[in-house]
Structure formats: structure tokens, C-alpha cells
N, C-alpha and C positions, 0 to 999 in steps of 0.2 A: 389121166388124173394127176393133179399136182399133189405132191407129198408135203405134209405139214412138218415144220420144225417144232416138235413138242416143247422144247425148253423155251423157245421164243414165244410160243403161244401161251405157255404158262406165265412167262414174265409179263406179257401184254395183258393177260387177264388179271394178274395181281395189280398191275398199274391202274387198270380200269376200275377195278373193285375199290382200290384205295381212294381214287378220285371220287367216285360215286358215294362211297360210304362217308367220306369226310364232307362232301357237298350236301348230301341229302339225308344222311343218317343211315344206320344199319337197317332199321325197320322199314324205311321207305324206299330201299333199293331192292329190286328183284334180281335173281340170278339171270333171268332172261335179258334184263337191261345191261348187265355186265357183259354178257355173251354178245349182245348186239353191237356194243362199242368195238369189240374186237373182230366182229363179223363171223362168229362161230355159233353153232347151235348150243343151247344151254345144256344139253346132254353131255357135251364135252367138259363143261365146267364141273358138272357132278362127277364125271369120270376122273378128272384130274385132282379134284379137291374134296369130294364127298358132298357134305351138306353146305348150306350157306354159312352156318356157324364155323365150319371147317375152313371155308374160304376166308372168313374174317380172321381166324386164328393164323392162317398163312400170311395174310396182309400184315398183321401186327408183329409177327415174329420174324419176318423176312429181314428187316433191317438189323435186328439184333443178332440174328444167327450169322450175318455176314461179317460181323466185327470179330477181331482177334480175341482170343481168351488169354493172352499174355497179360499179366496184371498191370504193368505199367503202361503198355500200349493201350489196353482196354480203358484204363482210367483216363488217359489223355484224350482218347477217341471220344469217349462219352462226354467228357467235359467240353470238348470242342463242339460236339453235336448240341449240347444243352445251350451253348452261347452262339450258335451258328445263326440264329434268328431265321430259321428255315420254316417256310409255311408247311412243308411236307412233314418235318419233324414235329412241329406243333399240332398239326392236324392229326397225325397218327397218335400222339400222346393224348389229345382230347378224345379221339375215338376209343382208345384203349380204356380211358377212364369212364366213358359214357356208354360203352357198348355192354354186351352181356357180361355180367361179373362172375358168374358161376359156370360150371360145365366145361366144355371143351376149350373154349377161348381162354379162360382163366388157367386151366390146366396146361395148355400149350405155352402161354406166356411164362408160367412158372417153370416148367421143365426144359423148354427150349431157349429161354432168354435169362430169366432172373437166377435160376440155379447155376448155370454155367458162369454167369457173371459173378455171383456170389463166391463160388468156389475159386475162380480165378483171382478175385481181389483178396480173398482170405489167404491164399498161398497154399503150398503143397501140404503143409502139416497143420491144416485148419483145425483148431479146436472151437468150442462153442463160442468163446469170446471173439475169435477172429471172425467167425461167421456172422456174429451180431454186428461187429464193427463194419463189415462189408455191407450188410443189409442197411445200417444206418447211413453209410455213404450213398448207397443207391436211393434210398428214400429222400435224402437231402437233395440229390441231383434232380430227382423227379419233382420235388417241391419247387426248386429253382426254376425248372422249365415251366411249371404250371404258373408260377407267379409272373414270369415274363410274358406268358401268353395272356393272362388276365389283366395285368397292369403294365402294358408296354412302356408307358410313360413314367412309371414309378421308379424308385431308386434302383431296383434290381434290373428292370427292364431297359432302363436308359443308361446303365452303367457302361463305362469303357469296357468293351468286350475282352480285350487282351489283359487288362489289369484284373478283371473279375476272374477270368480263366486262371490267372496266376495265383490269386488268393485262394480260390476254391481248391485248386490242385495242391497247394501247400497244406491246407487244412485237411483235406481228404487223405493225403499221405501221412499226416500226423496221426489221424485217427486209425488208419489201416496198420500202422506200426511197421513191424519188421518185414511183413510180406511185401509191401510196397518198396521199402528201402532196399531189400535184397534184389528185387527185380531191377531197380535203377542201377544198383551197383554192378550187377551182372552185365547189364548193357554197357556200362562205362568201361568195364575191364579193370585190370590192375592199375593202381595209381603210382 
């Protein structure tokens, strides 16, 4: 009997679920169909992920959990992702916005992605104002990503990606204040 590589199987299931959820929608995709793409029994999906909603939470949080939580690194990475014009990023964004908005998925997105991002962007000594500024930056980036997806030929969607990244980065660092500047200065070292 051949032994399965659990991590490879989980990764394949996440990939299959992401593709099916974005192509057909959460409600029209069954766990059995996700399992069939990978060639496993649906019981394995339930064993690895729990419910179908847990599987959706894993699909949506995986890219975010993989990013660094160093403030400047994170900001640059998220800005690059927003302007990458990637179908995967856009599809996951739309799936996050149109999937179940309450319960396990929303909780997972908050605790596994939004909260760590917010804390990283706000800095070590985050007060309420720093956390609000971090949330505003994240909301703005989400809005930019959404506008690009909805109006790809509009001013934001068709803008020079490099120039847009530069402008957004500068504005976001300005809004974040000391936390972003401290992270940048620490990476540059003494002048």
C-alpha cells in the first residue's frame, strides 16, 4: 500500500477547492467534487479540514498566513499582491467578499490574517490610533484590489503598476506613521 504525503495532499486539496470555489461558487461546489479532483475520498477532506466552511476558511487564509508579519515587508508584499493583476489573488478576494460572511470563515479571516496584519502594520507599541491606521491601510488596499477587479480598464485598473505601487506605498507609510518608518530604518541600518 502506497503511503500518502499528507502535506502534499492538503496542498492539492486547497488548490482544488480554491479553483472550484472561484469557478463555481461556494454553494455550488461539493466536498466530494473537491476530493475527486485530487483523487481522494471526501472523508479525507473532512479529516484534514473539518466542514466545507472550514475548507473555505483554509483556502482564504492560506495566502495571508504565508506572508511575513514584518511591517515593511508585509506592506510591500501586500501592495505588490494588490497590483500583481493575478487571477488567483482577484478570485480569492472576490470569494472572500461573496462567501459566507459570518461564522467560521469570517472568524478565521479575522484571527489568522487581518489581526496579525493589523498588529504587524501598527508596530510593537500599538495604541488604538495605530491599530485604526493599520485597519484603514488594509481597507484601502482591499478597495484598490476590488476596483481593479471590477473596472480593469478604469484609471486604477489600467494605471502603471510600478508607479501605482510607489504612490500607494508612500501614502500607506505616511498613514501608518512611526511603525512603518521604524521598520524601514531598521532594515537600512545606521546612516
